[in-house]
C-alpha positions in Angstrom: -50.8 -97.4 -61.0 -52.4 -94.9 -58.7 -50.3 -96.1 -55.9 -47.1 -95.7 -58.0 -48.1 -92.2 -58.8 -48.7 -91.3 -55.2 -45.3 -92.5 -54.3 -43.7 -90.5 -57.1 -45.6 -87.4 -56.0 -44.4 -87.8 -52.4 -40.8 -88.1 -53.5 -41.2 -84.9 -55.7 -42.7 -83.1 -52.8 -39.8 -83.9 -50.6 -37.3 -82.9 -53.2 -39.1 -79.5 -53.6 -39.1 -78.9 -49.9 -35.3 -79.7 -49.7 -34.5 -77.3 -52.6 -36.6 -74.4 -51.4 -35.8 -74.5 -47.6 -33.5 -71.7 -46.6 -30.4 -72.9 -44.9 -30.3 -72.1 -41.2 -27.8 -69.2 -40.8 -24.8 -70.0 -38.8 -24.7 -67.4 -36.0 -21.7 -65.1 -36.3 -20.0 -64.7 -33.0 -20.3 -61.1 -31.7 -17.2 -59.1 -32.1 -15.4 -58.7 -28.9 -14.5 -55.1 -28.5 -10.8 -54.5 -28.2 -10.1 -52.8 -24.9 -7.2 -50.6 -25.0 -5.4 -49.1 -22.1 -7.6 -46.5 -20.3 -6.0 -43.0 -20.4 -5.7 -41.5 -16.9 -6.0 -37.7 -16.9 -2.9 -36.2 -15.2 -4.0 -33.4 -12.9 -2.5 -29.9 -13.7 -0.8 -28.5 -10.7 -2.3 -25.2 -9.4 0.3 -22.6 -9.0 0.0 -20.8 -5.7 1.4 -17.2 -6.1 2.7 -15.7 -2.9 2.1 -12.0 -2.6 5.1 -9.9 -3.3 6.0 -7.6 -0.5 7.4 -4.3 -1.8 9.0 -1.9 0.7 7.0 1.2 1.1 8.4 4.6 0.3 8.2 5.3 4.1 10.4 2.4 4.8 12.9 3.3 2.1 13.0 6.9 3.3 13.6 5.7 6.9 16.5 3.6 5.8 18.1 6.7 4.1 17.3 9.4 6.6 17.0 7.7 9.9 14.0 6.4 11.9 10.7 8.1 12.8 10.8 8.5 16.6 7.5 8.3 18.5 6.5 9.7 21.9 9.7 11.5 22.6 11.3 15.0 22.6 13.8 15.5 19.8 16.3 18.4 20.2 18.9 19.5 17.5 21.4 22.2 18.5 21.7 25.5 16.7 24.1 25.7 13.8 26.3 28.6 12.9 26.8 31.9 14.7 24.1 34.5 15.4 20.4 34.4 15.1 18.7 32.8 12.1 16.4 34.7 9.8 13.4 32.6 8.6 12.9 33.0 4.8 10.3 30.3 4.2 8.1 27.7 5.8 6.8 25.0 3.4 4.7 21.8 3.7 5.0 19.1 1.1 3.2 15.7 0.8 5.6 13.0 -0.2 5.2 9.3 -0.9 5.1 7.6 2.5 5.6 10.7 4.6 4.7 14.4 4.8 7.4 17.1 5.1 7.6 20.4 6.9 10.6 22.6 6.0 12.0 25.7 7.7 14.5 27.7 5.5 16.9 30.3 6.7 19.1 33.0 5.2 22.9 32.3 5.3 24.3 29.6 7.5 22.8 29.9 10.9 19.9 27.6 12.0 18.1 27.9 15.3 17.9 25.2 18.0 15.1 22.8 17.0 12.8 21.0 19.4 9.8 18.9 18.6 7.7 17.1 21.2 4.2 15.6 21.5 1.5 17.9 23.0 -2.2 17.8 23.7 -4.8 20.6 23.3 -6.1 23.1 24.3 -3.6 25.5 22.6 -3.1 29.2 23.0 -1.4 31.9 20.9 1.9 33.3 22.3 2.0 35.9 23.7 -1.6 36.9 23.5 -3.1 33.8 25.2 -6.0 33.7 22.8 -7.3 30.2 21.8 -5.6 28.5 18.9 -7.6 25.8 17.0 -5.6 23.1 15.3 -7.1 20.2 13.4 -5.8 16.7 13.9 -6.1 13.5 16.0 -2.7 14.0 17.7 -0.3 17.0 17.9 3.3 18.0 18.0 4.9 21.3 19.0 7.9 22.7 17.2 10.0 25.3 19.0 12.8 27.2 17.2 15.1 29.1 19.6 17.5 31.8 18.3 15.6 33.4 15.4 15.2 37.0 14.2 11.6 38.0 15.0 9.6 39.3 12.1 8.9 36.4 9.7 6.3 37.6 7.1 5.5 34.4 5.3 2.6 32.0 5.6 1.8 31.0 9.1 -1.1 28.5 8.5 -1.1 25.4 6.3 -3.9 22.8 5.9 -2.4 20.3 3.5 -4.8 17.5 4.6 -2.1 14.9 4.0 -2.0 11.3 5.2 0.1 12.5 8.1 0.1 16.3 8.4 -3.4 17.6 8.7 -2.8 21.2 9.9 0.2 23.5 10.8 -0.4 26.7 12.7 2.2 29.2 14.0 1.6 29.5 17.8 3.8 32.5 18.3 7.0 34.4 17.6 8.6 36.6 20.3 11.9 37.2 22.1 14.0 35.1 19.7 11.6 32.1 19.8 9.2 30.8 17.2 6.7 28.0 17.9 4.3 25.9 15.7 1.6 23.4 16.5 1.3 20.5 14.0 -1.9 18.6 13.7 -1.4 15.0 12.7 -3.2 11.8 12.0 -3.1 8.9 14.5 0.3 7.2 14.7 2.3 9.8 12.9 5.8 10.3 14.3 8.7 12.8 13.4 12.2 12.5 12.2 14.4 15.7 12.0 17.5 16.5 10.0 19.3 19.6 8.6 20.2 20.5 5.0 22.4 23.2 3.5 22.1 25.3 0.3 20.0 27.0 1.6 20.2 26.2 5.3 17.1 24.3 6.4 15.6 22.3 9.2 13.4 19.4 7.8 10.9 17.5 9.9 9.1 14.5 8.3 6.0 12.9 9.8 5.3 9.3 9.0 5.0 5.9 10.6 7.8 3.7 11.8 
């Protein structure tokens, strides 16, 4: 009897183990990540901006009025009949050049000569020293004028081209001026009417 009971107990124990044992989990295969196409960054082109070259006022003025002439003597003949009476001398600072103007009464204009010179300078006719500021210099001579101009005879505009203008003398129908300039400044000369004028611009070619 006890042997029968032991056998029954063993069978019951086996059944209990079979019922309570957890089933071995079936491993789930790891999900394989889906690999899509890799996006390649498109480089943004760098714009290279070339500098814009704008003609300077000096270049534009040269095109309209003629070139600046360096290291030379410029002579313009007298205009009209009789001697010219100087009514005004003016200096103006323009964009790209500086301007010196000699104005006259009526139609006549004297002969105009401008040429490079070097110091020392003297007053005419006294021979006293004349000081003119600048790095280089030009002399303007006007032949065929009425002596006795009463206007301003000294200008210090301190421009980019004209530094100083001083009358050197006035006698026997001749008037002369020394113009102090910055390095590299060159003249161009032309005449205007209404009123009659000689104009000399100083700039760079």
